[in-house]
C-alpha positions as CSV (number, residue, x, y, z in Angstrom):
1,M,-29.0,2.0,-12.2
2,M,-27.4,1.2,-9.1
3,K,-23.7,0.2,-9.2
4,K,-22.3,-3.0,-7.9
5,C,-19.4,-4.4,-5.7
6,L,-18.5,-7.9,-4.7
7,I,-16.5,-8.3,-1.7
8,L,-15.0,-11.6,-2.4
9,Y,-13.2,-13.0,0.9
10,A,-11.3,-15.8,2.8
11,S,-11.5,-15.4,6.5
12,N,-10.1,-17.7,9.3
13,T,-10.3,-15.9,12.7
14,G,-12.8,-13.3,11.7
15,N,-10.4,-10.2,11.0
16,T,-10.7,-10.2,7.4
17,E,-14.6,-10.7,7.7
18,K,-14.3,-7.5,9.8
19,V,-12.7,-5.6,7.2
20,A,-15.0,-7.0,4.4
21,F,-18.0,-5.9,6.3
22,E,-16.5,-2.2,7.1
23,L,-16.0,-2.2,3.1
24,K,-19.7,-3.1,2.3
25,K,-20.8,-0.5,5.0
26,G,-18.5,1.9,2.8
27,F,-19.8,1.2,-0.6
28,E,-23.2,1.3,0.8
29,R,-22.8,4.9,2.1
30,H,-21.7,5.7,-1.3
31,G,-24.9,4.5,-2.7
32,W,-23.7,1.2,-4.3
33,K,-25.3,-2.3,-3.9
34,A,-22.5,-4.5,-2.4
35,D,-22.4,-8.5,-2.1
36,L,-20.2,-10.1,0.3
37,K,-19.0,-13.4,-0.8
38,K,-17.0,-15.7,1.8
39,I,-14.9,-18.2,0.3
40,T,-14.3,-21.2,2.5
41,K,-11.5,-24.1,2.0
42,E,-14.9,-26.4,0.5
43,Y,-15.8,-24.0,-1.9
44,D,-15.9,-25.6,-5.7
45,A,-13.9,-23.2,-7.8
46,D,-15.1,-25.2,-10.8
47,R,-18.9,-24.0,-9.9
48,L,-18.8,-20.4,-9.2
49,D,-22.2,-19.3,-8.1
50,F,-21.6,-15.9,-9.1
51,N,-20.3,-13.9,-12.4
52,F,-17.5,-11.5,-12.0
53,N,-19.0,-9.5,-14.9
54,D,-22.1,-8.7,-13.0
55,Y,-20.0,-6.4,-10.9
56,D,-18.7,-3.0,-11.5
57,F,-16.1,-3.1,-8.5
58,L,-14.4,-6.0,-7.1
59,C,-12.8,-6.1,-3.6
60,V,-10.7,-8.9,-2.8
61,G,-9.5,-10.1,0.5
62,S,-7.7,-12.5,2.7
63,W,-5.6,-13.2,5.8
64,V,-2.1,-13.4,4.9
65,N,-0.5,-16.9,4.8
66,F,3.1,-17.5,4.7
67,S,3.2,-14.1,2.9
68,L,0.5,-15.2,0.5
69,P,-3.3,-15.2,0.2
70,V,-5.1,-18.4,0.8
71,Q,-5.0,-21.0,-1.9
72,W,-8.7,-21.3,-2.3
73,L,-9.2,-17.8,-2.9
74,V,-6.6,-17.7,-5.6
75,D,-8.3,-20.8,-7.4
76,V,-11.5,-19.0,-7.3
77,L,-9.9,-15.8,-8.9
78,R,-8.1,-18.0,-11.4
79,A,-11.3,-19.9,-12.5
80,P,-12.6,-17.7,-15.3
81,D,-10.7,-18.0,-18.6
82,V,-8.3,-15.7,-19.0
83,P,-7.7,-14.5,-22.6
84,S,-4.4,-15.6,-24.0
85,R,-3.6,-12.0,-25.3
86,K,-2.6,-8.8,-23.7
87,V,-5.1,-7.9,-21.0
88,I,-5.8,-4.2,-20.3
89,P,-7.7,-3.7,-17.0
90,G,-10.9,-1.5,-16.9
91,P,-13.2,0.4,-17.0
92,K,-14.0,-1.7,-13.9
93,C,-12.1,-1.5,-10.9
94,G,-10.8,-3.2,-8.0
95,A,-9.1,-3.1,-4.4
96,A,-7.2,-5.7,-2.6
97,F,-7.3,-6.1,1.1
98,C,-5.9,-8.6,3.9
99,T,-5.2,-8.9,7.5
100,F,-1.9,-9.9,8.9
101,G,0.0,-10.7,12.2
102,G,2.8,-8.8,11.0
103,G,5.1,-10.4,14.0
104,H,8.2,-10.0,12.3
105,L,8.4,-7.3,9.8
106,G,5.0,-5.5,10.3
107,P,3.0,-4.4,7.0
108,R,6.0,-5.6,4.8
109,E,4.6,-9.1,5.4
110,A,1.4,-8.2,3.6
111,D,2.9,-6.8,0.3
112,A,3.1,-10.2,-1.4
113,C,-0.3,-11.1,-0.3
114,L,-2.0,-7.6,-2.0
115,A,0.2,-7.7,-4.9
116,L,-1.0,-11.3,-5.9
117,L,-4.5,-10.4,-5.4
118,Q,-4.5,-7.4,-7.5
119,V,-2.5,-9.4,-10.4
120,L,-5.3,-12.0,-10.0
121,F,-8.1,-9.6,-10.5
122,E,-6.6,-7.4,-13.0
123,H,-6.4,-10.9,-15.1
124,L,-10.3,-10.6,-14.9
125,G,-10.3,-6.8,-16.4
126,F,-10.5,-5.0,-13.2
127,A,-8.0,-2.3,-12.8
128,S,-6.3,-2.0,-9.4
129,V,-7.2,1.5,-7.5
130,G,-5.6,0.4,-4.3
131,S,-5.0,-2.0,-1.5
132,I,-5.3,-2.1,2.2
133,A,-3.5,-4.0,5.0
134,I,-5.1,-4.2,8.4
135,P,-3.2,-5.8,11.6
136,G,-5.3,-8.7,12.8
137,R,-5.4,-11.1,15.8
138,F,-3.1,-14.1,15.8
139,G,-4.0,-16.0,18.6
140,N,-4.9,-14.8,22.1
141,D,-1.7,-14.7,23.5
142,P,-0.2,-11.1,24.5
143,T,2.6,-10.0,21.7
144,P,4.8,-7.6,23.5
145,E,7.7,-8.4,21.3
146,W,6.2,-8.4,17.9
147,F,5.9,-5.4,15.5
148,Y,2.4,-4.8,16.9
149,P,2.2,-5.3,20.5
150,D,-1.5,-5.4,20.7
151,L,-2.6,-7.8,18.0
152,P,-5.1,-9.8,20.3
153,E,-7.1,-6.5,20.2
154,R,-7.0,-5.9,16.2
155,P,-8.5,-5.2,14.2
156,N,-9.7,-2.4,16.5
157,A,-12.2,0.7,15.9
158,D,-9.0,2.6,14.8
159,D,-8.2,-0.1,12.1
160,L,-12.0,-0.1,10.8
161,K,-12.0,3.6,10.6
162,R,-8.9,3.3,8.3
163,V,-10.9,0.8,6.3
164,S,-14.0,3.5,6.0
165,D,-11.7,6.2,5.0
166,F,-10.0,4.0,2.3
167,V,-13.3,3.5,0.6
168,D,-13.5,7.4,0.6
169,R,-10.3,7.6,-1.2
170,I,-11.4,4.9,-3.7
171,F,-14.5,7.1,-4.5
172,D,-11.9,10.1,-5.2
173,H,-9.9,8.0,-7.7
174,P,-10.2,9.3,-11.3
175,L,-11.0,5.6,-12.4
176,V,-13.8,5.3,-10.0
177,A,-15.3,8.9,-10.2
178,H,-16.9,8.2,-13.1
179,Y,-19.4,6.0,-11.6
180,T,-20.9,8.6,-9.5
């Protein structure tokens, strides 16, 4: 039976969506079915139109919004009932991803976002096998004084190659290797 991955994401400017599509291509390259689900501010987290349990792998992504993922994505991840007992994630796995401007501190600005996404999907029983943060356009103005002086052109081909390589590393992870 073909394994299934859900790529759940929120994207405002298209940066996170580019990463989501690259993740989809990577999972499909490895012979998996990959479903994309974009969560918008209007999405009703009380009426999920998908079931997390239908998937073997979960990728969750957002743009960094004041160091955190956007709230409506968090609401979707908190929608299912979490048992009031110890949760041991697995055997299903997941990965977090985000895009960020990083104007002040660079990649550190994405750490809290990725950590929260991982904790939220681990509550759903998916063991985390990694995360990736990709710089993304923040407006169209030049950014020579920022941590990334080329933000208007990001994510670029090199960034998307990093995403593709990240997917390959996921399939090398011992928790995921048993699927192949």
